[in-house]
GUMIMAR-66572 format. One line per 10 residues: their letters; for each residue x, z negated, y of C-alpha. Coordinates in pm, whole numbers. Layout:
GUMIMAR-66572
A) X Z Y  ...
This chain:
GUMIMAR-66572
MMVTFVDSNK) -4120 -26538 19575  -4208 -26319 19261  -3946 -26070 19306  -3680 -26346 19334  -3796 -26498 19014  -3779 -26176 18831  -3405 -26113 18969  -3295 -26457 18837  -3430 -26362 18495  -3432 -26032 18429
AEYGVEPICN) -3094 -26024 18240  -3248 -26237 18040  -3580 -26130 17941  -3587 -25811 18120  -3816 -25678 18386  -4159 -25576 18226  -4181 -25893 17987  -4161 -26109 18334  -4407 -25924 18518  -4679 -25911 18241
EIWIAPSSYY) -4612 -26291 18230  -4687 -26334 18590  -4940 -26087 18628  -4768 -25810 18869  -4734 -25445 18792  -4352 -25352 18708  -4387 -25059 18977  -4482 -25306 19247  -4164 -25483 19166  -3973 -25148 19178
EHKARARDPD) -4152 -25024 19523  -4035 -25383 19648  -3651 -25350 19556  -3675 -24963 19682  -3792 -25106 20048  -3541 -25346 20092  -3269 -25069 20010  -3415 -24813 20263  -3631 -24931 20534  -3788 -24608 20597
RLPDRIKRDM) -4058 -24669 20281  -4230 -24980 20478  -4560 -24894 20584  -4633 -24809 20929  -4784 -25149 20985  -4495 -25332 20893  -4226 -25128 21068  -4460 -25186 21397  -4460 -25540 21347  -4085 -25564 21301
RLELDIQRVW) -4078 -25329 21635  -4254 -25563 21796  -4082 -25888 21699  -3795 -25780 21848  -3983 -25700 22181  -4167 -26061 22166  -3841 -26216 22099  -3695 -26060 22403  -3983 -26085 22660  -3990 -26470 22548
KDNFRVYGAR) -3598 -26542 22569  -3602 -26361 22905  -3857 -26573 23088  -3665 -26888 22911  -3846 -26971 22640  -4176 -27095 22795  -4406 -26802 22771  -4701 -26867 22533  -4874 -26600 22362  -5104 -26495 22648
KVWRQLLREG) -4784 -26447 22914  -4612 -26264 22617  -4913 -26006 22579  -4986 -25984 22924  -4594 -25861 22971  -4567 -25657 22709  -4899 -25447 22855  -4713 -25436 23170  -4437 -25267 22981  -4639 -25032 22847
IGVARCTVER) -4642 -25180 22494  -4985 -25158 22385  -5063 -25473 22120  -5387 -25699 22031  -5332 -26063 22190  -5402 -26181 21838  -5121 -25978 21695  -4871 -26157 21917  -5043 -26484 21855  -4976 -26406 21490
LMKKLGIQGV) -4636 -26267 21500  -4525 -26551 21738  -4633 -26794 21477  -4431 -26605 21206  -4148 -26602 21426  -4185 -26989 21481  -4172 -26932 21881  -4418 -27081 22111  -4459 -27165 22477  -4417 -27489 22674
RRGKKCWTTI) -4720 -27711 22732  -4737 -27834 23051  -4846 -28181 23138  -4856 -28521 22994  -5036 -28601 22695  -5364 -28811 22758  -5462 -29090 22539  -5840 -29235 22522  -5789 -29447 22202  -5496 -29719 22122
SDDLLDRPTD) -5595 -29908 21856  -5454 -30295 21781  -5553 -30390 21437  -5484 -30735 21509  -5802 -30772 21754  -6115 -30936 21616  -6402 -30649 21650  -6766 -30673 21638  -6943 -30551 21344  -7122 -30210 21290
KVNRQFVAAR) -7478 -30336 21345  -7629 -29975 21334  -7471 -29879 20984  -7359 -29524 21179  -7726 -29453 21205  -7766 -29352 21545  -8154 -29326 21584  -8402 -29536 21808  -8765 -29558 21807  -8771 -29644 22203
PNQLWVADIT) -8593 -29652 22525  -8302 -29956 22557  -8310 -29988 22174  -7961 -29844 22109  -7683 -29742 22349  -7399 -29550 22225  -7037 -29545 22444  -6732 -29339 22449  -6439 -29240 22650  -6281 -28868 22666
FVATWTGFVY) -6047 -28670 22942  -6123 -28379 23124  -5908 -28121 23274  -5912 -28041 23638  -5738 -27849 23861  -5557 -28150 24011  -5487 -28315 23638  -5667 -28458 23376  -5945 -28757 23458  -6098 -29012 23259
VAFITDVFAR) -6428 -29007 23206  -6651 -29307 23055  -7032 -29253 22973  -7295 -29415 22782  -7584 -29270 22669  -7941 -29388 22538  -7965 -29267 22185  -8399 -29222 22205  -8367 -28979 22490  -8016 -28838 22433
YIVGWRVSRS) -7999 -28899 22826  -7688 -29071 23000  -7761 -29409 23173  -7426 -29487 23315  -7094 -29301 23368  -6794 -29302 23574  -6442 -29084 23643  -6109 -29240 23700  -5771 -29113 23725  -5638 -29410 23506
LRTELILDAL) -5778 -29603 23188  -5863 -29928 23278  -6113 -30190 23195  -6286 -30174 23509  -6348 -29768 23407  -6558 -29906 23127  -6711 -30211 23314  -6843 -29979 23600  -6996 -29727 23369  -7166 -30031 23214
EQALWARRGT) -7289 -30189 23526  -7444 -29883 23630  -7618 -29858 23303  -7744 -30179 23325  -7855 -30161 23674  -8048 -29842 23596  -8249 -29959 23326  -8301 -30314 23408  -8505 -30408 23096  -8225 -30438 22785
SGLIHHSDRK) -8397 -30719 22567  -8314 -30635 22220  -8064 -30371 22314  -7769 -30278 22122  -7456 -30105 22237  -7234 -29957 22028  -6903 -29796 22105  -6599 -29667 21911  -6378 -29965 21752  -6058 -29789 21950
SVSHDVRKFW) -6187 -29672 22267  -6256 -30015 22465  -6043 -30301 22584  -6068 -30645 22426  -6237 -30787 22742  -6503 -30539 22758  -6598 -30586 22370  -6630 -30958 22438  -6893 -30882 22752  -7051 -30632 22509
ILI) -7142 -30884 22276  -7332 -31103 22508  -7607 -30804 22565
């Protein structure tokens, strides 16, 4: 960018005055121009990167443009081209190419701003002086050999102990209710309990049920 700026203004101001203003050595500018005219003057690292870029693009295109950095790296090693995986990742990012990610995207939070939401009764202060004083709940997804599964869990803040959990292939209200019912059955005494959850992670029906605890 600086070399381009110098090129566009050197006819009016000269190279040295511009370089002094933008704090680069005139010798650096002249060396850059010399390398552009004669690629043999480039540093060895840049020359190697240029060769690797050609090999990376070749492997990526020969494999239907679906290979990511790991598979491209392994293919280069099989061909006897010694290169670090981080180098392949860096050059693929520079080239703007990447592998195809299989599988559908999983969603655990779908916000609806039109729904009424219970107020935050703990003001984001997740501490408890006794069991069954504060529970927190959340939903996440976990990758398995057969695909993604959703996991709903409820944790007692006092002991950081999971008191209820359920796993399902689909994100339905029953998943969260089953986890809650397991926790209620396991702990029984829930008088004065506050149940806190992420505002986007549960359905409206479950929210209304939790308010009654």
